[in-house]
N, C-alpha and C positions, 0 to 999 in steps of 0.2 A: 286958511279959509278954503272952502270947496269951490272949484271952478264951475262955470255954467255947464260944462260938458260932463261933469262927474255924475255917476249914477249911484255910487256907494262909497263907503269908507272902510278901511281895514279895521277889523275888530281888535287887532293887536296894537298897531301904531297910529291909527287915525288918518293915514294917508289916503288920498283919493284913488279910486280904481274904477274900471268901467263895468264891473259886474259884481254882484253881491257875493257870489260863491266861487270866485276865481282867486288865484294867488295874487298877493300884493307885490307890486314891482319894487317897493321900497324895502320891506323886511322879509319878503318871500313867504309870509305866513299864509297858510291855506286852511280853511275850516275843515276839521276832520271828525268832530263829534257832534251829536245831536244839538247840544247846547251852543256850540260854536256856530253851527248852521243857523240856529234860531236867532242868535245875536246878529250875525252877519246880514240876515234877511231884514231884521229890524233896522239895521244901519244902512239901508238902501232907500232910494226914492220910491220904492214899491210900497213902503209902509211909513216913511218919514218925510217931512217937508225939508226943503233946502236949509231953512233956518235951524231946524232940529239937527240936521246932519252937521251943520257948522258947529253947533253947540257940542255935539258928541265928539267931533274931531278935536275940538279944544280940550274937552275933558280927557281924552286919551293921550293927547300930547302933554298935558299937564300932570298926568298920573293920578287924576281924580277918579272917583267912582262914577260909573256910567249912570245917567239919569233916565234910561229908557223906561217908559211906563210898562207896567205889567201887562196891560191890555195889548200893547204892541207885540210883546213876546208870545202871548197866547195866540194872537193872529198868525205870527210867524210859524209857530208849532203846527197850527192847523194847515197852513199853506204848504208846509214841507211834505204833506202827504200826497201832493199833486205832482206826479212825475213830469208832466208837461211844463209846469212852472219851473221845476228844477232845471230842466234842459234849457229853457228860455233864459234863465239867470246865469247859465254857464257852469253848472255843477259838474263835477267829475262823474264818469259813468257809474262807479261803485256806490255813489251816494244816492242812487235812485231807489235803493232798498232801505232808506232810513226809516226808523220806527219812531213813533212819537214818544217823547220822554215825559216822565211824570212831573218834572218841575223845571223851571228856568235855571240858567247857570247861576253860580254863587254870586258873581259880581252884580247881578240885578235880582237877587233873591226877593220874591214878593213877601209882603208881610202876611203873617198867618191870619186865617179867617175862621169864623165859627158859623155853624148853622143854628145852634141853640145853646143855651146854658141853663144852669139851675135857676138863675135869676129870671129867665124867660118862662120857666115853669111855675113861677110864683102865681098865687091867686090873682094878684093885681095885674100881672102881665096877661094871664089867660083871659080874663074878662075885659082887659083894656080899661081898667078903672084906676083912679088915683087915690092917694091917702086922704084926699079932701072931698071925695064923693060921699054923699049920705047913703043911708040904707036903701031908700027907694031907688036911687040911681043904680046902685049895685044890683038890685033885683031885676030892674029893667034890662040892664046890659047882660045879665046872666041869661035871661030869656032870649034875647037876641042872639047871643053866642051859641045857644043850644041848637039853633038852626044850622050853624056851620060846624060846630065841634061836637064831640061826644057829650051827650046830655048829662051823664053821671059826672064827668069831669067838671062841667060848668056848675052843676048843683053843689059839688063839694067845694069849689072855689067860692061860690056865694056863701055857703055855710061858714067857711073859714073866716070870711071877712065880716060877716054879720053877727057871728057868735062871739060874745065878749071873752069867752075862755080861750078861743083860738085866734082871735084877731091880733092880739099883741104879738104872738109869734110870727104871724104873717107880716106885720108892720116892721118888725125888727129885721126880717129877712129881705125887706124891700129897700126903698130909698126915702126914709122919713126925713122931713125937713127940706126936700127938694120940690120945686114947683112942678105941677103936672106936665107942663110943656117941656121943661128941662129934663125931667125924668124920662119922657118918651124919647127925646133926642139921644140921651145917654145910652138907653137900652138898645136903640137902633144902631148907633155907632159902634156898640160893643161887638156886633156881628161883623161889620165891615173892617174895622181896625181895632181889635181888642186891646192892643198895647198902647194905643193913644190915650186910653183912660188914665194911664199913669201920669200924664201931663196935666190933667185937670186940676184946677185950683178953686178954692172957695167953697168946696162941697162940705156938707156935714161929715164928721169923721165916720160915723156908722155907714152912711150911704157910700162914701168913697171906698171903704173896706169891702162892702158887698160887691161893688163893681170890680175891684181888684181881684177878689176871690173868683169872680166869674171869668176874668181875663186869664187866670191861671189855667183855665180849661183849654186855652189855645196853645199852651206850651207842649211841644212835641220833642221827639228824640233829637231833632236837629237844632234846637234852640241854643243860642250862644250861651255858654256856661257863665261867663262874666256878667252878661246882661241879666241872667236869671238870679245870680247872687245879689245884684243890686235890687232887683224886683222883690226878692224875699226880704231883704233888709228894710227896704222902704215900707213894706207891708207890716213887718214886725214893729217898727218904730211907730207907725201910725196906730197900730193896735194898742200901744202903750198909752196913747193920748185919749183913747176911748173911755168916757166916764158915764156912769149911769145917770148923773144929773143932766148932762147934755142930751142924752137920748130921751129922757123923760120930758124934757122941755120941748124937743122937736115933735115928739109924738102927740103931746097934749096940744101943741099949737095946731097940728093938723086936725086933731079931734075936735077942737073948738070950731073949726070950719065945717067938718063932716057931721057934727052933732052927735058923735059917739061919746059915751061917758069918759071923763078923764081918768087916767091911771093915778091912783092916790099915793101909792108907796113905791119906794125904790126896790123893795124886795122882789117884786115881780120882774122889774127891769133887770136886776142883777142875775136872777135865775135864767132869764132868756139870753142875756149876754154871755153867760158861761157856756151855754150851748152853742152860741154863735161862734165863740172863739174856738171851740172844738171843730166847728165846720171850717174855719179858716185854716186850721192845722191840717185838716183832711184835704182841703183844696190844694194846699202846697205839697203835701205828701203825694197826692195822686199825680201832680205834675212831675215831681221827682221820680216817681216810679216809671214814668214814660221815658226816662233817660237811660242811656247805657249804664251798666253798673259802675264803671270807673268814673264816668261823668257825674253820676249821682254823688259818689264819694267826694269828688273834687268840689262840687257845688256846696255840699254840706260843710266840708272843711273850711272853705273860704268864707262861707256865711258866718259860721260860728267864730272863726278867727277875727273876722271884721267887726262883728258886734261886741266881742269881748276884749278887743285889743290884745289878742294873743293870750287870752285867759286871765287878763288883769281886771277886767270890768264885768259887772253883772250884765247878763244878756236880757233882752226883753222876754217876757213870759212866754210869748208865742214860740220863740226859738228854743227855750227850755223844753216846752212841750214837744216840739218837733224832734229834738235830740232824744228825749225819753222814748218816743215812738221808734226812732231810728235804732236806739240801743236794743230794744226788744226784738226788732226784726233782724238785727245782725248778730244776735247772741249765739245762734247756732253756728254761723260761719266763724266767728271769733273763737268759739270753743274748739272747733275742729282744727283751726290753724294753731291754736295754743297747744293742742295735743301734739301736733307735728313738731313744734318747737321743743317740747319736753322730750320727745323721742330723740331728736337730734342732740340735745344736751346730754342725754344718757349715752348715746353712741360716741359722742366726743370724749366723754370721760372714760369709756371702755377702751378707746384707742390711744389715750394720752400716754400710756406707758411705752408706746411704739415710737414716740418722738414727734417733733413738730410737723414733719412732712406728712405723717399719717393723720394728724389732726386737722390740718389746713382745709382739706376738701369739705369736711363736715362743718367747720366754722363758716366756710363760704355759703353752704346751704342754709345754715342757721341764720346768717346775716340776711339772706334773701327772704326767707320765710318770715322772720321777725319784722322786716320792713313791710312786707305785704300785710301782716297782721296790724301793724301800726297805721297803715294808710286807712284801713277800715275804722280803727279805734280813735283816730285823731280827733274827729268832732266831739266824741264823748269825753276824751281827755281834756280838751279845751273847755268844754262846758263844766266838767267837774271841777277844774281848777278855778274857774270863775265863781263857782258856788262855794268854794272853800273846802272841798272834799277831794279825797283821792279816788280815782277809778280803781276799784279793788282788783279787777282782772289785770289791768296794766301793772299795778304795783307787784302782784304775785309773779307775773311773768318777768318783770324787770329784775326782781330779786333772784330768780332762778338763773337768769343769764349772768348776773353779777356773781353769784356763787360759783358758777363754772369758771369765770375769769379768775377769781381768787384761787380756786383749786389748781388751775393750770399754772399759775405762778408759784404758789406756795409749795405744791407737791412735785411739779415738773419743771420749774424754772423757765416756763414759756412766756417770757416777758412780752414779746411781740404780739402773740395771740391774745394775751390778757389785756394788753392796751387796746387792741382792736375791738374786743368785746365790750370793754369799758366805754370806749368812744361810741359804740353802737347804742348802748343803754343811755348814755348822756344825750345822744341826738334824738332818739325816737321816744324817749320817756321824759323829755324836758318839761312836759306839762304836769308831771307828777312830782310835787314839791319834795315829799319825803325821800323819794328815790333820787331825785336830782341832787339833793344835798349830800347824801352818802356817797353816791357814785362820783360826785365832784371831788370828794376827799380821796377816793380810790385813785382817780385820775392824777391828782397831784402827787400822791405817793409813788405811783408807777413812773410818773415823769421824773421825779427826783432820782429814782433808781436808775432809770434810763440815762439820765444826765451823768450820774456817778459812773456808770459803766462806760459811757462814751469818754468821760474824762480819764477814767482809769486806763482805757486803751490809749489815750493821748499821752499819758506819762510813761507808757511802757518803754520808750527809748531811754528814759532816765533810769529806770530799773536796770535795763541792759548795760548802761554806762557804768553804774555803780558795781554791778556784778563783774564787769570786765576789769575795773580798777582793783577790786579786792583780789582777784586772781593774780593780777600783776604784782601786787605788793607781797603776796605769798612767795613769789619767786624772787623778788628783788625788794626787800623791805627798806634797803638804804635809799631807794628812789621814791619812797612813799610820800615825801614832802612835795615833790613835783607832781606826783599823781593826784594828791589832794587838791592842789591849786588848779590842775586841769579839770578835776571833778567839779569844783565850784564854778569855774568859768563856763565850761561846756554845759554843765547841768542847768545852770540858771538861764542860759541861752535857749536850751531845749524847752524849758518851762515857759518862757515868754512866747516862744513859737507855738506852743500848744494852745494858746489863746483861751486859757482858763481864768476865770475871775479870781483875783487875788484873795477874795474872802471865801472862796469855795473850800470845802473840806478836802477835796482832792488836791488843790493847790498846796494846802498845808501838809498833806500827806507826802507830796513830792519833795517839799522842803525838808521834811523829817528824814526821808530816805537819803537825801544828799547829806544832811547833817550827820546821820549815823555812819555813812561811808567816810566822811572826812574824819570823824572821830577814830575809826579803825585805822586810817592812814596815820594819824598823829601817834597813836599807840605803837604801831609797827615801827615808825621812824624813830621814835624816842627810845624804844627798847633796843633797836639795832645800833643807833649811833650815839645815844646819850646826849644828843644835842637838843636840849629841852626848850630853848628859846623859840625855834620854829613851831614846836608842838603847842606852846602856849598860844601863839598866833592862830594856828589852825583850830584849836578848840574854841577860842573866842569867836571866830567866824562861824563855826558850827552853831554856837549858842545864839548868834544873831538871827539865824533862820529857823531854828528848831522851835516847835510849839508843843510837842508832846511832853506831858509832865514827867513821865518816867525817863524819857530820853534826856531831857534837860537835867534831871537829877544825876544821871550817869555822867553827863558832860561836866557838870560842876565838880563831881567827885574826882574825875580824872584830872581836871584842871588844878585842883588842890594838890594832887600828887605831883603833877608835872611842875607846878610852881615850887613845890618843896624840893624836888630834884634839882631844879634850876638854881634855887637858892643855895643848895648844898654843894652841888657838883658843877654848876656853870656849864662849861662846854668840855668837861673832861671826857677822855676816851674811855669806853668800857674796858675792863680787863677780865680775862677769863680765869686767871688765878693770881694770887699774890706773888710778888717777886721774892727771891731767896734772900734771907738776911742771915748770912753765915760767914764767919771769919775763922781762919786757922792761923794761930801765931800772929794775930793782928792783921792778917792779909785776907781780904774778901769783900763783901758788900754789906752795907747797912744804911740806915737813914739818919739824917741829921736835920735839925731845925724844926720850926713850927710857926708858919706865918698864915695870915688870912684865916683867923679862927671863925667858926660858924656856931650858931646857937645849938646845933646838934652835938657840939664838942669836937668836931673835926677840925683839922688844920692841914695846911700844905707843908709837906716835908720833902727834902731832897734825898734821892737815892744815890749813894756814892760808892765808888770803888776805893777801898782804904788800903793803905800800906803801912804796916806797923801802927795801925790805929789812926793814921793820918789820912783824912779825905783827900784823895788825889784827883779823881775824875767824877764830876757830877753826871750821872747817867740819865736820870729822869726825875720828874717830880710827881708825887702822889698825894691825894687827899686821904688822910688816915684818921682813924679814931683809936686812941690808946685803949687797950683792954686790960692794962695792968701787967699782964705777962707777955704782951705782944701788941700787934697792931691789926686793925681791920682796914683793908684797903678798899676805898670807895671808887676810885677812878684815877686815870693817869692824865696829867696835865703837861703843858709845854715847859721847857726850860726857860729861865729868865735870862736877860742879857748878862747879868752878873755871873750866871752859871757858865755861859759861853766864855766870858773873860777868865773865869777860873780854869776852864779847860785849856785855854790858850797859855796861861801862865804855867800850868803844870807841864804842858808839852814843851814849852820854852826851857824850863828848868831841866827837864830830862835831856833835851838836846844839848844844853850847855854842859851838863855833867858828862855826857858821852864825848863831847868835843874836847874836853880837857883831860881825857883819859881817866 
C-alpha cells in the first residue's frame, strides 16, 4: 500500500517514492525515455488519486498489466513540455529537453481510434436516416443536411435511398435488421473503440459483417499479428453464415415499415452480396497491406493454417478469395526468388565435381533462398492443399531441388548434402502431396543407405580381425584351429558391441565374413595336419552363422570332403612320400596285415623291417589302398600296443642270442 507521505510510485517495481521523476530507492530505476517519463508522471499524485496509486502499485507488484487510462497518459505527455513542472517533480537536468512522443508506452498502449469509415460515408449515415424512414422523411433530412454539408453529396445520398434501383445496394452496405437507435450507437462506438464491435452479439449477420469490415480500417502497422489472425478468421467464418434468405427477410421487414416496395426475388440479393463479399476481401486486404511485409506473410500463413487445419479442411470462401488475391500480388516476388533458386541449383551442379567442400556453400545459399521463397508461398500451398490441388510453382521448384539431391548422390556420392536437400524439400513442401510422397520415399532410401554405411563402419573391426587371422594362418597353418576359435569368440563379441540389430543386412554380412574366415582356417588346418575332426567342428560352427547362399554351399561342400577324410583317415599324419618297400635277399622293409577296412577300400597295414622275410621290427602303420602292383599310401598312423610288444619281444630275442654267444 502507498503511505500518506507518498507522492508517486516507481514505474518498474511499484514502490513508493517522493517524486515522480526521481530514482527509486528500492530498485534504483530512473525514467529515461519519453514513455517512461509519461508513465512515471501518471503514477504520481499529480495525475492520479491515492486509491488509483494503490491500485497501480498492486498491479506492478503482481506483474499485471497497468490499467492507467489513456487520458492520463495524454495529460502526462502534454505536461512534460513544461520545464518548470519537470524541475518541480525532480527530473534530472538532461530531461528538460524532452520531446513529445507520438504514442504512449507499450504497457498501456491505447486502443486504435478512427475518424471515419466507409460505413460513415453511407447514404444512411450522411443523411442521418434509418432503414425504416420513409421517402418523405429522407427528403426532409436531405434538405436539412444540405444546409450543413455539400449540397451535391446530400442530393446523391437522397437519390441513392429513394431510387429503387440503387436503394438495395445502400441497404446491403448498411445495417439492415438493426433498430435505428442501436444502429446509431454502433456507428458512433465504431469511431471510439472500433475493435469492441467484435464482441457484439445478437446482430444480423450482414450488419455485423459491415461493422467488422469498417473496424478493419483501424488496423495499422503496429496491430498485434495474433489478434489480427483471429479477427480475420472470425470475419471469414461469419461470412460463411451469410445467406440471401436472411438478408431478404431483414430488408423486407425494414421496408414494410418504411413503405418502400419489397424485394421479390433472391437474384437481386445474391448479386449485391457477391459485390459485398468482394468488399470484405478488399477491407481485409487493405488492412494487411498496412503491415510490414514479413508481418503480412505471418498473418496470412497463420490465418490459412488455422482455418484449414494445416491444409486438411476446406477454407471459408472469403479466405480462398484472399489467398487468390495474395497469390496474384506475390507472383512477381516468387518468380524472382525461384529464378535465384534455379541459378543456385545450376551452380551447385557445376561445382559438384570439385567435391563436397566446394558444394556446401552453394547448398547453404540454396537452403536460405528456398526457405525465403517458401515463407511467401506457404499460405498458397496450404490453400491449394485444402482445395485438393497442387501449387504448380511449388511442385516445379521442389522437383528441381529433389533432382539436384539425386544427382549429388548418384553421380558424386554426396550422401550428406543429398540428405540435407531432401530434408529441406520435405520440410518446406510438406503441403504439396505429390512432392511429399515421392520425397518421403527418397528420404527413406537415403536413410537406409546412411544406416548401412554407419553399420559398415561399425563392423570394420571385424573385417580387420579376419584379415589379421588369415595372414597368421598363412605363416602358421598348424595353429589355424586356435585362430578360428579366437575368430569366432572375438568376432561375435565385436558384433554385439557394434549394437547392430540382428535382423540387419549388415549384421548378416558380418556373420558371413566371420564364417568365411573360419572356413579358411579349417581348410588350412586340415591340409596341414590331416586332423579332420576339429575341421568338422569349425565348419559346422561356420554354417550356424552363415546366411549367404553361395557361402553356405561352399561350407557344405568342404564339410562333405572333411567328413570323408575323417572317415577314411581319422587322425592320420600326412606323409610327403610313400615309404620304401624294398628287400634284398629277404632283408629290408615291407608291409604286412590289413585291419580297419574302409568303404574306399583302404586298410591299416604295418610297416616292418624284415630279416630273411621274417618281420622283426614294426616301424609304423599306414592306411593304404592296394593298386594291384603296389600300394597307395594315404596317411601314417600310430603303432598299436601289440606292435610295441612285438618290438620288445624282438629286442629280447636278439639280446638273448647275443648273450648265449
